[in-house]
PDB file of all heavy atoms in Angstrom:
ATOM      1  N   MET A   1     232.685 230.953  18.391  1.00  0.00           N
ATOM      2  CA  MET A   1     232.525 231.777  19.570  1.00  0.00           C
ATOM      3  C   MET A   1     231.121 231.573  20.128  1.00  0.00           C
ATOM      4  O   MET A   1     230.143 231.995  19.529  1.00  0.00           O
ATOM      5  CB  MET A   1     232.718 233.251  19.234  1.00  0.00           C
ATOM      6  CG  MET A   1     234.149 233.634  18.915  1.00  0.00           C
ATOM      7  SD  MET A   1     234.438 235.408  18.857  1.00  0.00           S
ATOM      8  CE  MET A   1     233.283 235.946  17.617  1.00  0.00           C
ATOM      9  N   GLY A   2     231.054 230.926  21.271  1.00  0.00           N
ATOM     10  CA  GLY A   2     229.763 230.646  21.864  1.00  0.00           C
ATOM     11  C   GLY A   2     229.342 231.691  22.883  1.00  0.00           C
ATOM     12  O   GLY A   2     230.144 232.467  23.380  1.00  0.00           O
ATOM     13  N   LYS A   3     228.067 231.671  23.176  1.00  0.00           N
ATOM     14  CA  LYS A   3     227.502 232.568  24.181  1.00  0.00           C
ATOM     15  C   LYS A   3     227.642 231.937  25.557  1.00  0.00           C
ATOM     16  O   LYS A   3     227.699 230.709  25.695  1.00  0.00           O
ATOM     17  CB  LYS A   3     226.031 232.833  23.883  1.00  0.00           C
ATOM     18  CG  LYS A   3     225.804 233.558  22.574  1.00  0.00           C
ATOM     19  CD  LYS A   3     224.322 233.746  22.325  1.00  0.00           C
ATOM     20  CE  LYS A   3     224.092 234.403  20.970  1.00  0.00           C
ATOM     21  NZ  LYS A   3     222.646 234.578  20.700  1.00  0.00           N
ATOM     22  N   TYR A   4     227.681 232.790  26.575  1.00  0.00           N
ATOM     23  CA  TYR A   4     227.776 232.344  27.964  1.00  0.00           C
ATOM     24  C   TYR A   4     226.690 233.030  28.778  1.00  0.00           C
ATOM     25  O   TYR A   4     226.374 234.187  28.543  1.00  0.00           O
ATOM     26  CB  TYR A   4     229.147 232.687  28.550  1.00  0.00           C
ATOM     27  CG  TYR A   4     230.232 231.720  28.163  1.00  0.00           C
ATOM     28  CD1 TYR A   4     230.737 231.687  26.873  1.00  0.00           C
ATOM     29  CD2 TYR A   4     230.741 230.818  29.083  1.00  0.00           C
ATOM     30  CE1 TYR A   4     231.727 230.786  26.503  1.00  0.00           C
ATOM     31  CE2 TYR A   4     231.735 229.915  28.727  1.00  0.00           C
ATOM     32  CZ  TYR A   4     232.218 229.906  27.440  1.00  0.00           C
ATOM     33  OH  TYR A   4     233.192 229.008  27.081  1.00  0.00           O
ATOM     34  N   ARG A   5     226.139 232.288  29.758  1.00  0.00           N
ATOM     35  CA  ARG A   5     225.067 232.825  30.610  1.00  0.00           C
ATOM     36  C   ARG A   5     225.565 232.963  32.044  1.00  0.00           C
ATOM     37  O   ARG A   5     226.199 232.046  32.585  1.00  0.00           O
ATOM     38  CB  ARG A   5     223.853 231.902  30.578  1.00  0.00           C
ATOM     39  CG  ARG A   5     222.731 232.340  31.508  1.00  0.00           C
ATOM     40  CD  ARG A   5     221.498 231.462  31.452  1.00  0.00           C
ATOM     41  NE  ARG A   5     221.842 230.061  31.599  1.00  0.00           N
ATOM     42  CZ  ARG A   5     221.490 229.103  30.726  1.00  0.00           C
ATOM     43  NH1 ARG A   5     220.792 229.386  29.657  1.00  0.00           N
ATOM     44  NH2 ARG A   5     221.844 227.857  30.936  1.00  0.00           N
ATOM     45  N   CYS A   6     225.236 234.082  32.662  1.00  0.00           N
ATOM     46  CA  CYS A   6     225.534 234.287  34.079  1.00  0.00           C
ATOM     47  C   CYS A   6     224.578 233.414  34.891  1.00  0.00           C
ATOM     48  O   CYS A   6     223.356 233.509  34.734  1.00  0.00           O
ATOM     49  CB  CYS A   6     225.353 235.763  34.439  1.00  0.00           C
ATOM     50  SG  CYS A   6     225.623 236.105  36.195  1.00  0.00           S
ATOM     51  N   MET A   7     225.134 232.572  35.738  1.00  0.00           N
ATOM     52  CA  MET A   7     224.304 231.678  36.543  1.00  0.00           C
ATOM     53  C   MET A   7     223.642 232.411  37.705  1.00  0.00           C
ATOM     54  O   MET A   7     222.745 231.876  38.339  1.00  0.00           O
ATOM     55  CB  MET A   7     225.146 230.499  37.059  1.00  0.00           C
ATOM     56  CG  MET A   7     225.649 229.606  35.938  1.00  0.00           C
ATOM     57  SD  MET A   7     226.570 228.173  36.528  1.00  0.00           S
ATOM     58  CE  MET A   7     228.113 228.935  37.041  1.00  0.00           C
ATOM     59  N   VAL A   8     224.059 233.642  37.983  1.00  0.00           N
ATOM     60  CA  VAL A   8     223.463 234.416  39.069  1.00  0.00           C
ATOM     61  C   VAL A   8     222.208 235.144  38.601  1.00  0.00           C
ATOM     62  O   VAL A   8     221.159 235.058  39.219  1.00  0.00           O
ATOM     63  CB  VAL A   8     224.487 235.418  39.654  1.00  0.00           C
ATOM     64  CG1 VAL A   8     223.851 236.311  40.706  1.00  0.00           C
ATOM     65  CG2 VAL A   8     225.700 234.696  40.214  1.00  0.00           C
ATOM     66  N   CYS A   9     222.305 235.836  37.460  1.00  0.00           N
ATOM     67  CA  CYS A   9     221.182 236.677  37.024  1.00  0.00           C
ATOM     68  C   CYS A   9     220.609 236.323  35.648  1.00  0.00           C
ATOM     69  O   CYS A   9     219.586 236.852  35.256  1.00  0.00           O
ATOM     70  CB  CYS A   9     221.586 238.143  37.034  1.00  0.00           C
ATOM     71  SG  CYS A   9     222.714 238.613  35.687  1.00  0.00           S
ATOM     72  N   GLY A  10     221.306 235.454  34.894  1.00  0.00           N
ATOM     73  CA  GLY A  10     220.804 235.049  33.588  1.00  0.00           C
ATOM     74  C   GLY A  10     221.272 235.908  32.426  1.00  0.00           C
ATOM     75  O   GLY A  10     220.895 235.663  31.285  1.00  0.00           O
ATOM     76  N   HIS A  11     222.106 236.915  32.694  1.00  0.00           N
ATOM     77  CA  HIS A  11     222.634 237.761  31.615  1.00  0.00           C
ATOM     78  C   HIS A  11     223.397 236.896  30.614  1.00  0.00           C
ATOM     79  O   HIS A  11     224.130 235.982  30.993  1.00  0.00           O
ATOM     80  CB  HIS A  11     223.567 238.831  32.196  1.00  0.00           C
ATOM     81  CG  HIS A  11     224.257 239.645  31.160  1.00  0.00           C
ATOM     82  ND1 HIS A  11     223.649 240.688  30.505  1.00  0.00           N
ATOM     83  CD2 HIS A  11     225.513 239.561  30.642  1.00  0.00           C
ATOM     84  CE1 HIS A  11     224.501 241.215  29.639  1.00  0.00           C
ATOM     85  NE2 HIS A  11     225.632 240.544  29.708  1.00  0.00           N
ATOM     86  N   ILE A  12     223.221 237.179  29.327  1.00  0.00           N
ATOM     87  CA  ILE A  12     223.918 236.441  28.273  1.00  0.00           C
ATOM     88  C   ILE A  12     225.057 237.299  27.729  1.00  0.00           C
ATOM     89  O   ILE A  12     224.834 238.435  27.302  1.00  0.00           O
ATOM     90  CB  ILE A  12     222.953 236.091  27.111  1.00  0.00           C
ATOM     91  CG1 ILE A  12     221.745 235.299  27.610  1.00  0.00           C
ATOM     92  CG2 ILE A  12     223.706 235.343  26.002  1.00  0.00           C
ATOM     93  CD1 ILE A  12     222.055 233.940  28.170  1.00  0.00           C
ATOM     94  N   TYR A  13     226.282 236.740  27.769  1.00  0.00           N
ATOM     95  CA  TYR A  13     227.407 237.396  27.101  1.00  0.00           C
ATOM     96  C   TYR A  13     227.463 236.838  25.687  1.00  0.00           C
ATOM     97  O   TYR A  13     227.648 235.640  25.493  1.00  0.00           O
ATOM     98  CB  TYR A  13     228.742 237.150  27.809  1.00  0.00           C
ATOM     99  CG  TYR A  13     229.885 237.751  27.019  1.00  0.00           C
ATOM    100  CD1 TYR A  13     230.101 239.109  27.022  1.00  0.00           C
ATOM    101  CD2 TYR A  13     230.685 236.956  26.196  1.00  0.00           C
ATOM    102  CE1 TYR A  13     231.099 239.687  26.248  1.00  0.00           C
ATOM    103  CE2 TYR A  13     231.688 237.520  25.423  1.00  0.00           C
ATOM    104  CZ  TYR A  13     231.886 238.876  25.458  1.00  0.00           C
ATOM    105  OH  TYR A  13     232.875 239.442  24.686  1.00  0.00           O
ATOM    106  N   ASP A  14     227.291 237.718  24.718  1.00  0.00           N
ATOM    107  CA  ASP A  14     227.332 237.347  23.303  1.00  0.00           C
ATOM    108  C   ASP A  14     228.600 237.936  22.698  1.00  0.00           C
ATOM    109  O   ASP A  14     228.735 239.151  22.606  1.00  0.00           O
ATOM    110  CB  ASP A  14     226.099 237.897  22.591  1.00  0.00           C
ATOM    111  CG  ASP A  14     226.015 237.486  21.128  1.00  0.00           C
ATOM    112  OD1 ASP A  14     227.016 236.990  20.567  1.00  0.00           O
ATOM    113  OD2 ASP A  14     224.929 237.659  20.546  1.00  0.00           O
ATOM    114  N   PRO A  15     229.561 237.082  22.297  1.00  0.00           N
ATOM    115  CA  PRO A  15     230.815 237.589  21.751  1.00  0.00           C
ATOM    116  C   PRO A  15     230.621 238.473  20.519  1.00  0.00           C
ATOM    117  O   PRO A  15     231.435 239.367  20.271  1.00  0.00           O
ATOM    118  CB  PRO A  15     231.608 236.339  21.381  1.00  0.00           C
ATOM    119  CG  PRO A  15     230.883 235.193  21.932  1.00  0.00           C
ATOM    120  CD  PRO A  15     229.515 235.636  22.333  1.00  0.00           C
ATOM    121  N   ALA A  16     229.566 238.249  19.768  1.00  0.00           N
ATOM    122  CA  ALA A  16     229.321 239.073  18.581  1.00  0.00           C
ATOM    123  C   ALA A  16     229.034 240.521  18.962  1.00  0.00           C
ATOM    124  O   ALA A  16     229.315 241.441  18.190  1.00  0.00           O
ATOM    125  CB  ALA A  16     228.156 238.501  17.785  1.00  0.00           C
ATOM    126  N   LEU A  17     228.499 240.721  20.162  1.00  0.00           N
ATOM    127  CA  LEU A  17     228.187 242.067  20.644  1.00  0.00           C
ATOM    128  C   LEU A  17     229.263 242.628  21.554  1.00  0.00           C
ATOM    129  O   LEU A  17     229.448 243.840  21.629  1.00  0.00           O
ATOM    130  CB  LEU A  17     226.852 242.056  21.403  1.00  0.00           C
ATOM    131  CG  LEU A  17     225.644 241.546  20.629  1.00  0.00           C
ATOM    132  CD1 LEU A  17     224.430 241.480  21.542  1.00  0.00           C
ATOM    133  CD2 LEU A  17     225.382 242.410  19.418  1.00  0.00           C
ATOM    134  N   GLY A  18     229.966 241.748  22.277  1.00  0.00           N
ATOM    135  CA  GLY A  18     230.947 242.193  23.253  1.00  0.00           C
ATOM    136  C   GLY A  18     230.249 242.894  24.415  1.00  0.00           C
ATOM    137  O   GLY A  18     229.086 242.659  24.705  1.00  0.00           O
ATOM    138  N   ASP A  19     230.975 243.789  25.057  1.00  0.00           N
ATOM    139  CA  ASP A  19     230.436 244.596  26.156  1.00  0.00           C
ATOM    140  C   ASP A  19     231.060 245.984  26.032  1.00  0.00           C
ATOM    141  O   ASP A  19     231.896 246.377  26.835  1.00  0.00           O
ATOM    142  CB  ASP A  19     230.773 243.942  27.502  1.00  0.00           C
ATOM    143  CG  ASP A  19     230.184 244.691  28.688  1.00  0.00           C
ATOM    144  OD1 ASP A  19     229.302 245.557  28.482  1.00  0.00           O
ATOM    145  OD2 ASP A  19     230.603 244.407  29.820  1.00  0.00           O
ATOM    146  N   PRO A  20     230.666 246.722  24.976  1.00  0.00           N
ATOM    147  CA  PRO A  20     231.319 248.004  24.695  1.00  0.00           C
ATOM    148  C   PRO A  20     231.212 249.016  25.827  1.00  0.00           C
ATOM    149  O   PRO A  20     232.110 249.845  25.993  1.00  0.00           O
ATOM    150  CB  PRO A  20     230.625 248.503  23.429  1.00  0.00           C
ATOM    151  CG  PRO A  20     229.381 247.711  23.301  1.00  0.00           C
ATOM    152  CD  PRO A  20     229.613 246.415  24.033  1.00  0.00           C
ATOM    153  N   ASP A  21     230.165 248.939  26.638  1.00  0.00           N
ATOM    154  CA  ASP A  21     230.026 249.871  27.758  1.00  0.00           C
ATOM    155  C   ASP A  21     231.117 249.662  28.804  1.00  0.00           C
ATOM    156  O   ASP A  21     231.385 250.544  29.617  1.00  0.00           O
ATOM    157  CB  ASP A  21     228.654 249.727  28.422  1.00  0.00           C
ATOM    158  CG  ASP A  21     227.520 250.206  27.524  1.00  0.00           C
ATOM    159  OD1 ASP A  21     227.786 250.957  26.560  1.00  0.00           O
ATOM    160  OD2 ASP A  21     226.368 249.821  27.789  1.00  0.00           O
ATOM    161  N   ASN A  22     231.742 248.483  28.787  1.00  0.00           N
ATOM    162  CA  ASN A  22     232.796 248.167  29.742  1.00  0.00           C
ATOM    163  C   ASN A  22     234.132 247.869  29.054  1.00  0.00           C
ATOM    164  O   ASN A  22     234.976 247.152  29.592  1.00  0.00           O
ATOM    165  CB  ASN A  22     232.351 246.994  30.620  1.00  0.00           C
ATOM    166  CG  ASN A  22     231.210 247.395  31.528  1.00  0.00           C
ATOM    167  OD1 ASN A  22     231.364 248.263  32.371  1.00  0.00           O
ATOM    168  ND2 ASN A  22     230.056 246.792  31.340  1.00  0.00           N
ATOM    169  N   GLY A  23     234.307 248.397  27.851  1.00  0.00           N
ATOM    170  CA  GLY A  23     235.595 248.308  27.166  1.00  0.00           C
ATOM    171  C   GLY A  23     235.884 247.010  26.448  1.00  0.00           C
ATOM    172  O   GLY A  23     237.042 246.748  26.107  1.00  0.00           O
ATOM    173  N   VAL A  24     234.873 246.181  26.222  1.00  0.00           N
ATOM    174  CA  VAL A  24     235.077 244.908  25.522  1.00  0.00           C
ATOM    175  C   VAL A  24     234.466 245.040  24.126  1.00  0.00           C
ATOM    176  O   VAL A  24     233.247 245.092  23.988  1.00  0.00           O
ATOM    177  CB  VAL A  24     234.431 243.730  26.288  1.00  0.00           C
ATOM    178  CG1 VAL A  24     234.625 242.432  25.519  1.00  0.00           C
ATOM    179  CG2 VAL A  24     235.005 243.619  27.689  1.00  0.00           C
ATOM    180  N   PRO A  25     235.311 245.097  23.090  1.00  0.00           N
ATOM    181  CA  PRO A  25     234.787 245.282  21.735  1.00  0.00           C
ATOM    182  C   PRO A  25     234.043 244.054  21.207  1.00  0.00           C
ATOM    183  O   PRO A  25     234.276 242.929  21.650  1.00  0.00           O
ATOM    184  CB  PRO A  25     236.040 245.554  20.896  1.00  0.00           C
ATOM    185  CG  PRO A  25     237.170 244.995  21.680  1.00  0.00           C
ATOM    186  CD  PRO A  25     236.772 245.025  23.126  1.00  0.00           C
ATOM    187  N   ALA A  26     233.141 244.301  20.267  1.00  0.00           N
ATOM    188  CA  ALA A  26     232.437 243.212  19.594  1.00  0.00           C
ATOM    189  C   ALA A  26     233.467 242.273  18.973  1.00  0.00           C
ATOM    190  O   ALA A  26     234.522 242.703  18.516  1.00  0.00           O
ATOM    191  CB  ALA A  26     231.516 243.779  18.517  1.00  0.00           C
ATOM    192  N   GLY A  27     233.166 240.975  18.998  1.00  0.00           N
ATOM    193  CA  GLY A  27     234.071 239.979  18.439  1.00  0.00           C
ATOM    194  C   GLY A  27     235.021 239.387  19.469  1.00  0.00           C
ATOM    195  O   GLY A  27     235.856 238.554  19.121  1.00  0.00           O
ATOM    196  N   THR A  28     234.900 239.781  20.741  1.00  0.00           N
ATOM    197  CA  THR A  28     235.777 239.259  21.790  1.00  0.00           C
ATOM    198  C   THR A  28     235.203 237.966  22.356  1.00  0.00           C
ATOM    199  O   THR A  28     234.125 237.972  22.950  1.00  0.00           O
ATOM    200  CB  THR A  28     235.930 240.280  22.940  1.00  0.00           C
ATOM    201  OG1 THR A  28     236.438 241.503  22.413  1.00  0.00           O
ATOM    202  CG2 THR A  28     236.875 239.758  24.013  1.00  0.00           C
ATOM    203  N   PRO A  29     235.900 236.825  22.163  1.00  0.00           N
ATOM    204  CA  PRO A  29     235.413 235.564  22.727  1.00  0.00           C
ATOM    205  C   PRO A  29     235.422 235.621  24.254  1.00  0.00           C
ATOM    206  O   PRO A  29     236.227 236.333  24.860  1.00  0.00           O
ATOM    207  CB  PRO A  29     236.411 234.521  22.242  1.00  0.00           C
ATOM    208  CG  PRO A  29     237.345 235.206  21.328  1.00  0.00           C
ATOM    209  CD  PRO A  29     237.141 236.678  21.440  1.00  0.00           C
ATOM    210  N   PHE A  30     234.536 234.874  24.877  1.00  0.00           N
ATOM    211  CA  PHE A  30     234.460 234.835  26.335  1.00  0.00           C
ATOM    212  C   PHE A  30     235.820 234.499  26.939  1.00  0.00           C
ATOM    213  O   PHE A  30     236.229 235.091  27.935  1.00  0.00           O
ATOM    214  CB  PHE A  30     233.405 233.806  26.779  1.00  0.00           C
ATOM    215  CG  PHE A  30     233.191 233.787  28.269  1.00  0.00           C
ATOM    216  CD1 PHE A  30     232.360 234.712  28.878  1.00  0.00           C
ATOM    217  CD2 PHE A  30     233.821 232.842  29.061  1.00  0.00           C
ATOM    218  CE1 PHE A  30     232.177 234.708  30.250  1.00  0.00           C
ATOM    219  CE2 PHE A  30     233.637 232.818  30.432  1.00  0.00           C
ATOM    220  CZ  PHE A  30     232.805 233.752  31.034  1.00  0.00           C
ATOM    221  N   GLU A  31     236.509 233.561  26.312  1.00  0.00           N
ATOM    222  CA  GLU A  31     237.810 233.114  26.829  1.00  0.00           C
ATOM    223  C   GLU A  31     238.865 234.221  26.806  1.00  0.00           C
ATOM    224  O   GLU A  31     239.893 234.110  27.483  1.00  0.00           O
ATOM    225  CB  GLU A  31     238.312 231.912  26.023  1.00  0.00           C
ATOM    226  CG  GLU A  31     237.439 230.675  26.122  1.00  0.00           C
ATOM    227  CD  GLU A  31     236.184 230.714  25.234  1.00  0.00           C
ATOM    228  OE1 GLU A  31     236.056 231.602  24.373  1.00  0.00           O
ATOM    229  OE2 GLU A  31     235.325 229.844  25.434  1.00  0.00           O
ATOM    230  N   SER A  32     238.625 235.274  26.050  1.00  0.00           N
ATOM    231  CA  SER A  32     239.586 236.374  25.953  1.00  0.00           C
ATOM    232  C   SER A  32     239.209 237.587  26.805  1.00  0.00           C
ATOM    233  O   SER A  32     239.891 238.605  26.757  1.00  0.00           O
ATOM    234  CB  SER A  32     239.720 236.822  24.491  1.00  0.00           C
ATOM    235  OG  SER A  32     240.243 235.769  23.706  1.00  0.00           O
ATOM    236  N   LEU A  33     238.133 237.465  27.579  1.00  0.00           N
ATOM    237  CA  LEU A  33     237.760 238.579  28.446  1.00  0.00           C
ATOM    238  C   LEU A  33     238.830 238.786  29.514  1.00  0.00           C
ATOM    239  O   LEU A  33     239.448 237.817  29.972  1.00  0.00           O
ATOM    240  CB  LEU A  33     236.412 238.291  29.133  1.00  0.00           C
ATOM    241  CG  LEU A  33     235.185 238.324  28.242  1.00  0.00           C
ATOM    242  CD1 LEU A  33     233.966 237.794  28.998  1.00  0.00           C
ATOM    243  CD2 LEU A  33     234.931 239.724  27.722  1.00  0.00           C
ATOM    244  N   PRO A  34     239.056 240.028  29.936  1.00  0.00           N
ATOM    245  CA  PRO A  34     240.028 240.273  31.002  1.00  0.00           C
ATOM    246  C   PRO A  34     239.593 239.564  32.285  1.00  0.00           C
ATOM    247  O   PRO A  34     238.388 239.428  32.549  1.00  0.00           O
ATOM    248  CB  PRO A  34     239.997 241.790  31.195  1.00  0.00           C
ATOM    249  CG  PRO A  34     239.128 242.351  30.143  1.00  0.00           C
ATOM    250  CD  PRO A  34     238.412 241.236  29.452  1.00  0.00           C
ATOM    251  N   SER A  35     240.541 239.127  33.079  1.00  0.00           N
ATOM    252  CA  SER A  35     240.225 238.358  34.289  1.00  0.00           C
ATOM    253  C   SER A  35     239.415 239.158  35.303  1.00  0.00           C
ATOM    254  O   SER A  35     238.728 238.577  36.148  1.00  0.00           O
ATOM    255  CB  SER A  35     241.504 237.835  34.941  1.00  0.00           C
ATOM    256  OG  SER A  35     242.333 238.918  35.315  1.00  0.00           O
ATOM    257  N   ASP A  36     239.455 240.480  35.208  1.00  0.00           N
ATOM    258  CA  ASP A  36     238.699 241.304  36.162  1.00  0.00           C
ATOM    259  C   ASP A  36     237.336 241.742  35.614  1.00  0.00           C
ATOM    260  O   ASP A  36     236.614 242.502  36.265  1.00  0.00           O
ATOM    261  CB  ASP A  36     239.513 242.509  36.597  1.00  0.00           C
ATOM    262  CG  ASP A  36     239.881 243.448  35.444  1.00  0.00           C
ATOM    263  OD1 ASP A  36     239.706 243.070  34.267  1.00  0.00           O
ATOM    264  OD2 ASP A  36     240.349 244.559  35.732  1.00  0.00           O
ATOM    265  N   TRP A  37     236.959 241.246  34.426  1.00  0.00           N
ATOM    266  CA  TRP A  37     235.654 241.580  33.867  1.00  0.00           C
ATOM    267  C   TRP A  37     234.576 240.942  34.734  1.00  0.00           C
ATOM    268  O   TRP A  37     234.738 239.829  35.241  1.00  0.00           O
ATOM    269  CB  TRP A  37     235.542 241.055  32.432  1.00  0.00           C
ATOM    270  CG  TRP A  37     234.259 241.399  31.739  1.00  0.00           C
ATOM    271  CD1 TRP A  37     233.953 242.554  31.088  1.00  0.00           C
ATOM    272  CD2 TRP A  37     233.089 240.573  31.622  1.00  0.00           C
ATOM    273  NE1 TRP A  37     232.680 242.502  30.573  1.00  0.00           N
ATOM    274  CE2 TRP A  37     232.127 241.289  30.891  1.00  0.00           C
ATOM    275  CE3 TRP A  37     232.758 239.299  32.071  1.00  0.00           C
ATOM    276  CZ2 TRP A  37     230.871 240.786  30.605  1.00  0.00           C
ATOM    277  CZ3 TRP A  37     231.498 238.791  31.775  1.00  0.00           C
ATOM    278  CH2 TRP A  37     230.584 239.526  31.047  1.00  0.00           C
ATOM    279  N   VAL A  38     233.474 241.648  34.939  1.00  0.00           N
ATOM    280  CA  VAL A  38     232.354 241.115  35.709  1.00  0.00           C
ATOM    281  C   VAL A  38     231.069 241.284  34.912  1.00  0.00           C
ATOM    282  O   VAL A  38     230.995 242.097  33.979  1.00  0.00           O
ATOM    283  CB  VAL A  38     232.210 241.814  37.083  1.00  0.00           C
ATOM    284  CG1 VAL A  38     233.422 241.533  37.967  1.00  0.00           C
ATOM    285  CG2 VAL A  38     231.981 243.312  36.929  1.00  0.00           C
ATOM    286  N   CYS A  39     230.063 240.533  35.279  1.00  0.00           N
ATOM    287  CA  CYS A  39     228.761 240.620  34.631  1.00  0.00           C
ATOM    288  C   CYS A  39     228.266 242.057  34.717  1.00  0.00           C
ATOM    289  O   CYS A  39     228.198 242.623  35.815  1.00  0.00           O
ATOM    290  CB  CYS A  39     227.780 239.674  35.325  1.00  0.00           C
ATOM    291  SG  CYS A  39     226.088 239.772  34.664  1.00  0.00           S
ATOM    292  N   PRO A  40     227.918 242.654  33.575  1.00  0.00           N
ATOM    293  CA  PRO A  40     227.458 244.039  33.604  1.00  0.00           C
ATOM    294  C   PRO A  40     226.096 244.210  34.278  1.00  0.00           C
ATOM    295  O   PRO A  40     225.734 245.312  34.674  1.00  0.00           O
ATOM    296  CB  PRO A  40     227.391 244.433  32.126  1.00  0.00           C
ATOM    297  CG  PRO A  40     227.294 243.156  31.381  1.00  0.00           C
ATOM    298  CD  PRO A  40     227.993 242.124  32.220  1.00  0.00           C
ATOM    299  N   ALA A  41     225.351 243.122  34.440  1.00  0.00           N
ATOM    300  CA  ALA A  41     224.028 243.213  35.054  1.00  0.00           C
ATOM    301  C   ALA A  41     224.064 243.066  36.575  1.00  0.00           C
ATOM    302  O   ALA A  41     223.332 243.747  37.290  1.00  0.00           O
ATOM    303  CB  ALA A  41     223.103 242.173  34.449  1.00  0.00           C
ATOM    304  N   CYS A  42     224.944 242.168  37.084  1.00  0.00           N
ATOM    305  CA  CYS A  42     224.916 241.893  38.528  1.00  0.00           C
ATOM    306  C   CYS A  42     226.284 241.918  39.207  1.00  0.00           C
ATOM    307  O   CYS A  42     226.366 241.802  40.425  1.00  0.00           O
ATOM    308  CB  CYS A  42     224.232 240.557  38.798  1.00  0.00           C
ATOM    309  SG  CYS A  42     225.215 239.103  38.375  1.00  0.00           S
ATOM    310  N   GLY A  43     227.368 242.007  38.423  1.00  0.00           N
ATOM    311  CA  GLY A  43     228.702 242.069  39.022  1.00  0.00           C
ATOM    312  C   GLY A  43     229.331 240.720  39.330  1.00  0.00           C
ATOM    313  O   GLY A  43     230.379 240.664  39.967  1.00  0.00           O
ATOM    314  N   ALA A  44     228.730 239.631  38.864  1.00  0.00           N
ATOM    315  CA  ALA A  44     229.294 238.294  39.097  1.00  0.00           C
ATOM    316  C   ALA A  44     230.598 238.124  38.321  1.00  0.00           C
ATOM    317  O   ALA A  44     230.788 238.713  37.261  1.00  0.00           O
ATOM    318  CB  ALA A  44     228.298 237.221  38.687  1.00  0.00           C
ATOM    319  N   SER A  45     231.483 237.295  38.847  1.00  0.00           N
ATOM    320  CA  SER A  45     232.785 237.060  38.213  1.00  0.00           C
ATOM    321  C   SER A  45     232.660 236.119  37.020  1.00  0.00           C
ATOM    322  O   SER A  45     231.619 235.492  36.803  1.00  0.00           O
ATOM    323  CB  SER A  45     233.750 236.452  39.232  1.00  0.00           C
ATOM    324  OG  SER A  45     233.362 235.123  39.535  1.00  0.00           O
ATOM    325  N   LEU A  46     233.737 235.994  36.266  1.00  0.00           N
ATOM    326  CA  LEU A  46     233.786 235.084  35.112  1.00  0.00           C
ATOM    327  C   LEU A  46     233.429 233.654  35.501  1.00  0.00           C
ATOM    328  O   LEU A  46     232.824 232.933  34.719  1.00  0.00           O
ATOM    329  CB  LEU A  46     235.186 235.111  34.480  1.00  0.00           C
ATOM    330  CG  LEU A  46     235.601 236.385  33.751  1.00  0.00           C
ATOM    331  CD1 LEU A  46     237.071 236.279  33.362  1.00  0.00           C
ATOM    332  CD2 LEU A  46     234.746 236.618  32.531  1.00  0.00           C
ATOM    333  N   ALA A  47     233.817 233.252  36.716  1.00  0.00           N
ATOM    334  CA  ALA A  47     233.574 231.882  37.178  1.00  0.00           C
ATOM    335  C   ALA A  47     232.084 231.572  37.307  1.00  0.00           C
ATOM    336  O   ALA A  47     231.698 230.404  37.349  1.00  0.00           O
ATOM    337  CB  ALA A  47     234.265 231.651  38.514  1.00  0.00           C
ATOM    338  N   GLU A  48     231.252 232.599  37.339  1.00  0.00           N
ATOM    339  CA  GLU A  48     229.813 232.407  37.501  1.00  0.00           C
ATOM    340  C   GLU A  48     229.088 232.273  36.158  1.00  0.00           C
ATOM    341  O   GLU A  48     227.856 232.267  36.129  1.00  0.00           O
ATOM    342  CB  GLU A  48     229.217 233.577  38.288  1.00  0.00           C
ATOM    343  CG  GLU A  48     229.747 233.706  39.695  1.00  0.00           C
ATOM    344  CD  GLU A  48     229.399 232.517  40.574  1.00  0.00           C
ATOM    345  OE1 GLU A  48     228.348 231.883  40.383  1.00  0.00           O
ATOM    346  OE2 GLU A  48     230.212 232.198  41.456  1.00  0.00           O
ATOM    347  N   PHE A  49     229.829 232.145  35.060  1.00  0.00           N
ATOM    348  CA  PHE A  49     229.232 231.995  33.733  1.00  0.00           C
ATOM    349  C   PHE A  49     229.358 230.569  33.245  1.00  0.00           C
ATOM    350  O   PHE A  49     230.329 229.873  33.593  1.00  0.00           O
ATOM    351  CB  PHE A  49     229.907 232.943  32.736  1.00  0.00           C
ATOM    352  CG  PHE A  49     229.407 234.351  32.812  1.00  0.00           C
ATOM    353  CD1 PHE A  49     229.788 235.179  33.850  1.00  0.00           C
ATOM    354  CD2 PHE A  49     228.548 234.856  31.844  1.00  0.00           C
ATOM    355  CE1 PHE A  49     229.325 236.495  33.928  1.00  0.00           C
ATOM    356  CE2 PHE A  49     228.081 236.160  31.916  1.00  0.00           C
ATOM    357  CZ  PHE A  49     228.481 236.976  32.950  1.00  0.00           C
ATOM    358  N   GLU A  50     228.374 230.134  32.461  1.00  0.00           N
ATOM    359  CA  GLU A  50     228.405 228.805  31.866  1.00  0.00           C
ATOM    360  C   GLU A  50     228.117 228.918  30.381  1.00  0.00           C
ATOM    361  O   GLU A  50     227.369 229.806  29.947  1.00  0.00           O
ATOM    362  CB  GLU A  50     227.381 227.893  32.529  1.00  0.00           C
ATOM    363  CG  GLU A  50     225.939 228.345  32.327  1.00  0.00           C
ATOM    364  CD  GLU A  50     224.924 227.460  33.018  1.00  0.00           C
ATOM    365  OE1 GLU A  50     225.309 226.423  33.600  1.00  0.00           O
ATOM    366  OE2 GLU A  50     223.730 227.808  32.971  1.00  0.00           O
ATOM    367  N   PRO A  51     228.717 228.047  29.560  1.00  0.00           N
ATOM    368  CA  PRO A  51     228.423 228.074  28.124  1.00  0.00           C
ATOM    369  C   PRO A  51     226.994 227.643  27.859  1.00  0.00           C
ATOM    370  O   PRO A  51     226.444 226.806  28.579  1.00  0.00           O
ATOM    371  CB  PRO A  51     229.422 227.088  27.527  1.00  0.00           C
ATOM    372  CG  PRO A  51     229.869 226.224  28.657  1.00  0.00           C
ATOM    373  CD  PRO A  51     229.666 226.997  29.921  1.00  0.00           C
ATOM    374  N   ILE A  52     226.404 228.221  26.815  1.00  0.00           N
ATOM    375  CA  ILE A  52     225.044 227.814  26.441  1.00  0.00           C
ATOM    376  C   ILE A  52     225.022 227.458  24.964  1.00  0.00           C
ATOM    377  O   ILE A  52     225.939 227.726  24.235  1.00  0.00           O
ATOM    378  CB  ILE A  52     223.990 228.889  26.738  1.00  0.00           C
ATOM    379  CG1 ILE A  52     224.343 230.231  26.091  1.00  0.00           C
ATOM    380  CG2 ILE A  52     223.827 229.054  28.217  1.00  0.00           C
ATOM    381  CD1 ILE A  52     223.254 231.271  26.172  1.00  0.00           C
TER     382      ILE A  52
END
């Protein structure tokens, strides 16, 4: 499970942490995020993330 970076604001999605504030439990791979999930920092879509 790799980390992904938002190309708009630089936020890092770390699957080990998930995004519990937005209903994504720890251990959720980026590829398994819901299609309507957005960057919690800037609101960018999944398409705006790149693997790091």
